[in-house]
C-alpha positions in Angstrom: 0.0 0.0 0.0 1.0 3.6 -0.6 2.9 5.1 2.4 2.2 8.7 3.1 5.3 10.9 3.4 3.7 13.8 5.2 1.4 12.7 8.0 -1.8 14.7 8.3 -3.8 15.6 11.4 -7.5 16.1 11.8 -9.5 19.0 13.3 -13.2 19.4 13.6 -14.4 23.0 13.2 -17.9 24.3 13.9 -19.3 25.8 10.6 -22.8 27.1 10.7 -24.8 24.1 12.0 -22.2 21.5 11.0 -19.1 19.9 12.4 -16.6 20.2 9.6 -13.7 17.8 9.3 -10.5 19.4 8.1 -7.3 17.6 7.2 -4.0 19.5 7.8 -0.4 19.1 6.9 2.5 21.3 8.2 2.7 23.9 10.9 0.7 27.1 10.9 2.7 30.3 10.5 1.7 33.7 11.8 3.3 35.3 8.8 1.7 33.2 6.1 -1.8 32.1 5.4 -2.4 28.4 4.6 -2.6 26.8 1.2 -6.2 25.6 1.0 -7.1 22.6 -1.1 -10.7 21.9 -2.2 -11.7 18.4 -3.3 -14.2 17.5 -6.0 -17.6 15.8 -6.1 -17.8 12.4 -4.4 -14.2 12.8 -3.2 -12.6 13.5 0.1 -9.8 15.7 1.5 -7.5 12.7 1.8 -7.4 12.6 -2.0 -4.8 15.4 -1.9 -2.2 13.2 -0.1 -0.3 12.3 -3.2 0.1 15.9 -4.3 1.1 17.1 -0.7 3.7 14.4 -0.6 5.1 15.5 -4.0 5.6 19.1 -2.9 9.1 20.4 -2.4 8.1 23.0 0.1 6.9 22.5 3.7 4.0 24.8 4.5 0.7 24.8 6.3 -2.0 23.1 4.1 -5.7 22.9 4.9 -8.1 20.6 3.1 -11.7 20.3 4.3 -14.1 17.5 3.6 -17.1 19.3 2.0 -20.4 19.0 3.8 -21.8 15.5 3.4 -18.4 14.1 2.3 -15.7 12.3 4.3 -16.1 12.9 8.0 -18.1 16.1 7.7 -21.7 16.1 8.8 -24.3 15.9 6.0 -26.8 18.1 7.8 -29.7 15.6 7.4 -30.8 17.3 4.1 -32.1 15.7 0.9 -30.2 17.9 -1.5 -27.2 20.3 -1.6 -26.8 23.8 -3.0 -23.6 25.3 -4.3 -24.0 28.6 -2.3 -23.8 26.6 0.9 -20.3 25.4 0.0 -19.3 29.0 -0.6 -20.5 30.1 2.8 -18.9 27.1 4.4 -15.5 28.0 2.9 -15.9 31.6 4.2 -16.4 30.3 7.7 -13.4 28.0 7.4 -11.2 30.8 6.2 -12.3 32.9 9.2 -11.0 30.2 11.4 -7.7 29.2 9.6 -6.6 32.4 7.9 -8.3 35.4 9.4 -7.8 38.5 7.1 -4.7 37.1 5.4 -5.2 36.3 1.7 -4.8 32.6 1.0 -3.5 30.5 -1.9 -6.4 28.4 -3.1 -6.4 25.2 -5.1 -9.6 23.3 -6.2 -10.2 20.2 -8.2 -13.4 19.7 -10.4 -16.3 20.8 -8.2 -13.8 22.3 -5.8 -12.2 24.2 -8.8 -15.6 25.6 -9.7 -16.2 26.7 -6.2 -12.7 28.2 -5.9 -13.5 30.3 -9.1 -16.8 31.5 -7.7 -15.4 32.2 -4.3 -12.5 34.2 -5.7 -15.1 36.4 -7.5 -17.2 36.9 -4.4 -14.3 37.5 -2.0 -11.5 38.7 -4.2 -9.6 40.2 -1.2 -9.3 36.8 0.4 -7.5 35.0 -2.4 -3.8 35.7 -3.3 -3.4 33.1 -6.1 -5.8 30.5 -7.4 -5.1 27.1 -9.2 -8.1 25.5 -10.8 -7.7 21.8 -11.7 -10.3 20.8 -14.2 -13.0 23.0 -12.7 -14.7 23.7 -16.0 -18.2 24.8 -14.9 -21.2 23.3 -16.6 -22.7 23.4 -20.1 -25.0 26.3 -21.0 -28.6 25.7 -20.0 -31.3 27.9 -21.5 -34.2 29.5 -19.5 -36.8 27.4 -21.4 -35.1 24.3 -19.9 -36.1 25.4 -16.3 -39.6 23.8 -16.1 -38.2 20.4 -17.0 -35.3 20.8 -14.7 -37.4 21.7 -11.7 -39.6 18.6 -12.5 -36.6 16.4 -12.6 -35.3 17.8 -9.3 -38.6 16.9 -7.6 -38.7 13.4 -9.2 -35.1 12.7 -8.0 -36.0 13.8 -4.4 -38.8 11.3 -4.5 -36.5 8.6 -5.8 -34.0 9.5 -3.0 -36.6 9.1 -0.3 -37.6 5.7 -1.7 -34.0 4.6 -1.4 -33.6 4.3 -5.2 -30.5 6.5 -5.2 -28.6 4.9 -2.4 -24.9 4.6 -2.9 -23.5 1.2 -3.6 -21.8 -0.7 -0.8 -18.8 -3.1 -1.1 -18.1 -6.4 0.6 -14.6 -5.3 1.5 -12.1 -2.5 1.1 -10.5 -4.4 -1.9 -13.9 -4.0 -3.7 -13.7 -0.2 -3.1 -10.1 -0.2 -4.5 -11.3 -2.1 -7.6 -14.1 0.4 -8.1 -11.6 3.3 -8.0 -9.3 1.6 -10.5 -12.2 0.9 -12.8 -13.3 4.5 -12.7 -9.7 5.7 -13.3 -7.6 3.1 -15.1 -4.4 5.1 -14.5 -4.7 4.7 -10.7 -2.0 2.3 -9.4 -2.9 -0.6 -7.1 -1.0 0.9 -4.1 -2.7 4.2 -4.4 -6.1 2.6 -4.9 -5.7 0.6 -1.8 -4.7 3.6 0.2 -7.5 5.8 -1.2 -10.1 3.1 -0.6 -9.5 3.2 3.1 -10.2 6.9 3.2 -12.9 7.1 0.5 -15.1 4.5 2.2 -15.6 3.0 5.7 -17.2 -0.2 7.1 -20.8 0.3 8.3 -23.1 -2.2 9.9 -26.2 -2.9 7.8 -29.8 -3.5 9.0 -29.3 -7.3 8.7 -26.2 -7.2 10.9 -23.7 -7.6 8.0 -20.9 -5.1 7.4 -20.4 -3.3 4.1 -17.9 -0.7 3.0 -19.8 2.5 2.2 -18.6 5.5 0.3 -18.2 8.5 2.6 -20.7 10.7 0.8 -24.4 11.1 1.2 -26.8 9.9 -1.6 -28.4 13.4 -1.6 -25.4 14.6 -3.5 -26.7 12.7 -6.5 -29.8 14.9 -6.7 -29.5 17.6 -9.3 -29.7 21.3 -8.5 -33.1 22.7 -9.3 -31.7 25.9 -10.8 -30.2 26.0 -14.2 -26.5 26.9 -14.6 -26.2 30.5 -15.7 -23.1 31.2 -17.8 -23.7 35.0 -17.6 -23.6 34.7 -13.8 -20.4 32.6 -13.9 -18.7 35.1 -16.2 -19.6 38.0 -13.9 -18.0 36.1 -11.0 -14.9 35.4 -13.2 -14.6 39.0 -14.0 -14.5 40.0 -10.3 -11.5 37.7 -9.6 -8.5 39.8 -8.5 -6.0 36.9 -8.1 -3.9 35.5 -10.9 -5.4 32.2 -12.0 -3.8 29.1 -13.3 -6.3 26.9 -15.1 -4.9 23.3 -15.3 -6.2 20.7 -17.7 -5.5 17.0 -18.2 -4.1 15.9 -21.5 -7.2 13.7 -21.9 -10.2 15.9 -22.8 -12.5 15.5 -19.8 -15.2 17.6 -21.5 -15.6 15.0 -24.2 -18.1 13.3 -21.9 -20.6 16.0 -22.7 -20.8 14.8 -26.3 -20.2 18.2 -27.9 -22.6 20.1 -25.6 -19.6 21.7 -23.9 -16.1 21.9 -25.3 -12.6 23.0 -24.2 -12.9 25.9 -26.7 -16.0 27.1 -24.9 -14.3 26.8 -21.6 -11.3 28.8 -22.9 -13.6 31.5 -24.1 -15.1 31.8 -20.7 -11.7 32.1 -19.1 -11.2 35.3 -21.1 -13.5 36.9 -18.6 -10.8 36.3 -15.9 -8.6 39.4 -15.7 -5.4 37.4 -15.2 -5.6 33.7 -16.3 -3.3 31.3 -18.0 -3.7 27.6 -19.0 -1.4 24.7 -18.3 -1.8 21.0 -19.3 -0.7 17.9 -17.4 0.4 15.2 -19.7 -0.6 11.5 -19.5 -3.5 12.3 -17.2 -7.3 12.2 -17.0 -9.8 14.1 -14.9 -8.2 12.8 -11.6 -4.9 14.4 -12.6 -3.9 14.9 -9.0 -3.9 11.1 -8.7 -2.4 10.3 -12.1 0.5 12.8 -12.1 0.9 14.2 -8.6 4.5 15.3 -9.2 3.5 17.3 -12.3 0.6 18.9 -10.4 2.6 19.7 -7.4 5.3 21.3 -9.5 2.8 23.5 -11.4 1.1 24.6 -8.2 4.4 25.5 -6.4 5.9 27.3 -9.4 2.7 29.3 -9.8 2.4 30.2 -6.1 6.0 31.5 -6.1 
């Protein structure tokens, strides 16, 4: 199994009505705000371990488990809204950074949130690295009625138990799932991630299954449509330099032409100071596939 080089510690922080789990590496410094790492959808803060280990520099690093993921409370809700994550992040930065601007890195959903947050609170972000946080395809207002209907239907399916997350007989089954989703993931990393991405839970029949550390409510779509004009307004308000990092495999190909890299690059033109970098031989989970490349890009940019 993969052996972590930098050993993290856990802290639980009260955030609004939740008990937020935060993973940390390094020692806090009164002269320097932490590097904050934001994980993606159906992921956990521990997912950053490979990149943290690949970094040349020792510094204080903070990585929260988003609400309803990892060891952070889910809040006993049946769906999640993007603005809640943004408010949660603001609370966390009050605790860990105070008024000192941070360096912010986000992957996928975490990258999207990092971009939005940097537009909402530009004074709190010194530099921003967005790993494959592309945003969403354009949705038109006339799609709203169907979307609201789908949201209600999915809530009903959730309450009937039809959207429950799959369990696994053992941790090896979790590792196999991770490797199936990401064929580049090596066995040693898969084994390590599996023990942080899932945990054994006793079932109603008394048996034990390994369950993913994420609530099924995350699978329910947001009722509101994605507004590109709103996203561009947030991008335009970003004061920090932005490094937008892509994997060499085109992750947006999954949208079947409904959203392309060219469209994403066009959106990035709204960011006052943005540049693009590509990680070679990597897919969407580029921080697992090529942690050394990702760590080098982050550290060079933050300098």
